[in-house]
N, C-alpha and C positions, 0 to 999 in steps of 0.2 A: 502621410509624407509622400511627396511626388518624386518620381524618378527624374534624375537630371539627364536630359537628352541632348545637351549642348557641349558637354565636356569633350574636347578634341583629343585629349591625351590618350595614347594607346594603353590597352590593359596591361597590367603587370602580370607576371606568372601567378602570383597569389590571387589576384582578382579572377583570372581565367579559371583557376582551380575551384574557387567558390561558385562561379556561375555553373560550371560543369557538375559540381557536386549537387547543386540544387536540381538541375534537370535530370540527373541520373538517380534521384531518390525514387525507389520503386513505389508505385501507388500514389505518387503526389499528383501527377497530371498537370497539363498546361494551364487550365483555367485556375486551379487552386494556387499554382506557383505564381501566376500573374496577380492574383488577389493579394498574396503575401507581399510581393514586390511593390505593389501600389500602396500598401499600408506601411511597410517598413523601409522601403527605399533601396535596399541592396541585399544581395544574397549573404554577404558577410554578417549583417545584423540578424537575418533570419536564422542562419545556421548557428548563431550563438545562443538562441533561445533554448530553454529546457523543454522537456516533453509537456509539462503542464501548460506552459505559455503557448506552445504550438497547438495543443488541443483547444485552448481557449480561442485561438484564431481560426478554428474550424478544421484543423488537420485531424484525420483519423488516428486513434490511439497507436496502432501498430506502426503507422507511417511516422508519427511524431517521435516514437521511441527510436526508430531507425535514424531519423534526422539528428536527434539529440546525441546519439551515440557516434555520429560521424561515419556511418557505414558506407556512404557513397564516395568518400574521399579517395579510396584506392582505385575504383574504376574511373574516377574523374582524372586522377593523375595519369593513368594509362591512356585515356582519350586525349589529354592535353599533349602527351609525348608523341602520340601517333599523328596528331594534327601538325605539330611542329616539324616532325620529320618530313612530312609531305609538303610543307610550306603553306598549309591552309590557315586562314584567319578565323578567329572566333569572334563573331559579331553578336553581342547581346541586344535585346530589344531596345535598350536605352541609347545604343550607339547611333550617332548621327548618320552613319553610313547604312543603317538598316533601311530596307526598302520602305519608303513612306506610305505607299498604298497598302502594303502588307500589314503595317501597324494598325490600320483602320478596322481590320476584320474582327469577328467575334472572338476567335481563339488563335491569335498570332503565335508563332513559335517563340519561345523564350530566348533561344539562342540559334544562330545560323552558323554553319561552317562554309567558308567560301574559298575558292581557289581560282585565281585568274585575275581578270580586270574588274576590280572592286567598284570602279566608277560606274559600271553598268547598272548597279543597284539603284542609282538615282535617275535612270533614263526612262523614257516612255516605252513601256513594254506591251506587246500583244502576244497572247498565247495561241499556238497552233497545236491542236490535238486531234487524235483520230485513231483509227483501227491499227492493231498490230499486224494484221494481215490484209493490207490494202489492195485494191485493184491497181492495175497499171495507171488508170486514169487518176485515182486518188493520190498515188505517189507523185505523179507528174504535177498535179495541182498543188500539193503541199510544198514541193520543191520550188515551184514557180512563185507561190505566195510568199514563201520564206525569203526568196531572193529579192522580190520586188519590195516587200516591206522593209527589209534591211537596207536596200538601196535608197529608200525614202527616209532613212534615219531612225526607223523603229527597231528596238531590240526584240528579237524573236525569242520567246520563252516556250519551252516544252520539256518533256520528261525523259528524253533520250531512250525511249522504248523502241522496240522494233517498229518498222512500218512508217506511219505518218510522222511520228516524232522525229525519227532519224532523218527523213526527207526534209522536214522543216529546218532542222539544224544545218543540214548540208546545203540547202538553198541559201540560207543566210551567209554561211561561210563562203560559198561560191561568189557571192556579191561583194566579198570583202567587208561585210557588215558585222553586226554584233548579235550574239545569241547567248542565252542562259539556259543551261540544262539543270533541272531540279531532280535530284536523286531521291529514290525511296529506300535508300540504304546509306551506309557511310561512303564518303568520297573516295575511299581507297578500295571499295568493293564495286567493280565495274559490272553492271548488269543492264543488258545482256553482255556476255563476255565478248561477242563479236564486235561490240562497239568500243573496244579498248582504244583503237587508233583514233576514232572520232572523239572520245573523251580527252585524249591527250591533246588533240588539236584545239578543242574548245578551251581547255585549260590554258593554252598559249594565246588564243585569239579571242576568246569569249570568257565565260565564267561558269564554273561548276558550283552548285549550291545544294546544301542539304541541312535539315534540322536534326538529322541522326548523327551521332558521334561516329568517328572513324572506327571501322571494324564491325559496324552494325550490318548483319546480313539483309538480303532483300526479301524479307518476309512478305507474304501476300497482303497482310493487313496494313503494311506501311504505305502502299501505293495510293489508296483512297485518301489517306492522311496527307500524303505528298501533293495530291491534286489541289487541295485548298491553298497551298502555297503558290502553285502555278497560276491559278485564277486570281488569288488575292493580291499578288504584286503586279498584275497586269491591268491595263485599261479595258481590255476586252478579250474574249475567248472565241476563237474560230474553230468550229468543228468541221472537219473535212469528210471523214467517213466514220461510221460506228454502228454496230448492231443495236438491237433493242435494249439489251442489258449490258452496256459497255462502260468502260471507265471514262470515255469521252463525254457520255451523257451525264455521268456523275459530276465531272468537271463543269459542264454547262449549268447544271443545277446549283452547284456551289457558286458559280459566277453570278447567277440571278440572286441568290441569297446575299451575296456581297455587293449587290447593286452595280455589277459590271455589265458592260455591253456583251451581248451574245450574237455571234454571226454563224452562219452555216452555209456550206457549199452544197447546192442541190445535186442529187445523184439519180441514177437509173432506178425507177420504182420497182423493177423486177429483181434488183440486187439487194440482198439482206444488209449489206454494208451501207446502203443508203437510207435505211430506216431512221437512224438517229438524226442526221441533219435534216431530212425531209420532215420529220416530226417536229423538230425545233422550229423550222420555217412555218409550219402549220400553226404552231403555238405563238408565233410572233417574233421569232429571231430574224435578224436582218439577213437577207439573201445576198450571197457573195458571187459576183461574176468576175471581179478583178480586185486587186489590192486597193484600188481607189475607193471601192465600196466600203472597205474597212476603215480607211483613213477618214472618209466623209462621215462615218458613223461614230467616230470617237468623240468624246466630250470636248467642249470648247477649250478648256484649259490644256488638254493634251495636244490638241491641234496647234495651239499657240506656242507651246513648248517646242514642238517639232519645227514650226516655222522659225523660231529663234535659233535653235541649235543647228538646223539644217541636218547635219549628220556628224557623228563622232569621227575622228580620224580613222580611216580604213586600216584594219589590222591584218587582213588576210590577203590572199592572192586574188587577182581579178579574173573574170571569166576569160577563158582562152580565146584568142582571136581565131576566126574560122577562115581557112584558106579558100580560094575560089574552088567550087565543086566541079567535078567532071560530069559528063552527061549521065553516066551510070549512077553516080552519087545522087544526082537530082531525081532520077527515076526511082531509086530506092526510097528516098525521103518522101516522094509523092505517094508511093505505094503503102508505106507504113502509116499506121494511125496511132493516136495517143492511147486509146482505150481498149484496143483489141490486139493482143500479141500475135505476131505472124511467125510461123516456124520457118527455119532456113530452107527446108525442102519446098515449101509453098512459094517462097521468094524466088528460088531457082527456077521453078516451073513458070512463074509469072514473067520472068525476064530471061527467056531462052537465048537471047543474043549475047548474054554475058556468061562466061564460064563460072563454075562453082568457086574456083580459087580466086577469080577476080572479084566475085561478090563478097567473099569472106574478107578479102583485103579492104574493100570499100566499107564494109560494115565496121571493121576495126578502126578505120580512119574517122568514120562518122561518130563512133563511140568516143574516140579520143577527143573529138571536137565538141562533145556534149550535145550532139543532135539526136543520137540514137542510144537506147539502153538495151543491153542484153539481159534477158530473163532466164531462169533455169530451164533446161531442156532445149537449148539452142533456138529460143524464140526471141523476137525483137519488137520493140515499140518505139515510136517516135517521141522524143522529149517535147513537151509543150513549149513552143517558142513562136514568136511572131515573125 
């Protein structure tokens, strides 16, 4: 029996409970659950089977006994209530809103939890991933690519981790574009905690997504599992920075297994953070110098969809207009670089005709205008802009 993927009616509370009871059965696993669904057609029918019938369908005896006894209904009811309280939607594999590209992979999530603009699940997505401890250059590149891709109508997908992920989301939002953050925990568990404001903004202007029920902690083993969702629902994966054994390289390998395009931003060969993207380029990944390289490298169908849709209605704020700069402001911008932080003391020494208080005021104005970023320790870099 095949699953019906066309029924537009929203799920009832009872249907949601059955879907959640299925995925919360300990020891069942995604692949086994999918095989059962493909054979029986719905979680309701599966959960009505007795232990003997489940074992005949390939379910381990202990798991079959647990399913037949209905042991997962209590945690399912709790998860459903938490999802409802936060306004999250439960989207099973058969739902027409389920990301079409994600459905194609070897082990798609049986159920997704989504909060925000659900229409983004059907858009052209590109994943931007990289180091949790990026260089100033890597952060600037991720922000710029996120902004430019979003402005071109692409939905920027990432994992809302520290570093490159955060910069990619922020860049897309700064352009007033679309971004999807895929969690490695429940949608009500913000990880890292300092990204709470970012998560709240994405919930309003973009989309939060997870296969883990609300309340699930951010266990380390969840994040590699999460990465297959980021790559699976995307047309391609862009690696900005990443060390030799990093999550971004795992995501790139998953993308290759899923027949997705892999892109990489080259980096300084003396920096360990450049090992990942430089190795990927050596192995055949498409080199990225601008967002246009990514757009050109997407499949013909994705490019056609972008040409047709142009862009979704902008949901966020636009980039702040920059007022005419003073002479000192122009000198500061010329002196600062994208990839090498400059300490305030060094800047004061380099521009002796400007007083320290004047320079601090200028730096504040440039930071407000989005031209300069302050780093820890009173150091500054120029934001990558044309």
